[in-house]
C-alpha positions as CSV (number, residue, x, y, z in Angstrom):
1,X,83.1,115.1,81.5
2,X,85.2,117.8,79.9
3,X,82.6,120.4,81.0
4,X,82.8,119.2,84.6
5,X,86.6,119.3,84.5
6,X,86.4,122.9,83.1
7,X,84.0,123.9,85.9
8,X,86.3,122.4,88.6
9,X,89.3,124.2,87.1
10,X,87.6,127.6,86.9
11,X,85.8,127.5,90.3
12,X,88.6,125.5,92.1
13,X,86.4,124.4,95.0
14,X,88.4,123.9,98.2
15,X,85.9,122.2,100.6
16,X,83.0,119.8,100.2
17,X,80.2,122.4,100.5
18,X,81.8,124.4,97.6
19,X,81.8,121.2,95.4
20,X,78.2,120.4,96.3
21,X,77.2,124.0,95.6
22,X,79.0,124.0,92.2
23,X,77.8,120.6,90.9
24,X,74.9,119.6,93.1
25,X,75.0,117.1,95.9
26,X,74.4,114.0,93.8
27,X,77.1,114.7,91.2
28,X,79.6,115.8,93.8
29,X,79.2,112.6,95.7
30,X,79.4,110.5,92.5
31,X,82.8,112.1,91.8
32,X,83.9,111.5,95.3
33,X,82.8,107.9,95.2
34,X,84.6,107.4,91.8
35,X,87.8,108.8,93.3
36,X,87.8,111.7,90.8
37,X,87.7,114.1,93.6
38,X,89.5,113.2,96.9
39,X,88.9,113.6,100.6
40,X,91.0,112.8,103.7
41,X,89.3,109.6,104.8
42,X,91.1,109.7,108.2
43,X,88.9,112.7,109.2
44,X,85.1,113.0,109.7
45,X,83.5,114.1,106.4
46,X,81.8,117.4,107.0
47,X,80.7,120.4,104.8
48,X,84.0,122.1,105.5
49,X,86.1,119.0,104.7
50,X,89.0,119.9,102.4
51,X,88.7,118.3,98.9
52,X,91.5,117.4,96.4
53,X,91.0,117.8,92.7
54,X,94.1,115.8,92.0
55,X,95.6,112.8,93.7
56,X,92.4,110.9,94.7
57,X,91.5,110.0,98.3
58,X,93.9,110.6,101.2
59,X,94.0,107.7,103.6
60,X,96.4,105.6,105.7
61,X,97.4,102.1,104.6
62,X,94.7,100.2,106.4
63,X,96.6,96.9,105.9
64,X,99.8,98.1,107.6
């Protein structure tokens, strides 16, 4: 995990396609699913979707 954190820190990917290119599609989506890398879940997920390396997923309060 430390090696992955180091890769993310050095490369600092900004969008989903950058993350997939850096780590491979499977690992990128595992990190997204685990909430270790975040997305704005109110927007359609596309290759150019902004990712967040801190703070987890961005979404509205669905129960409000």
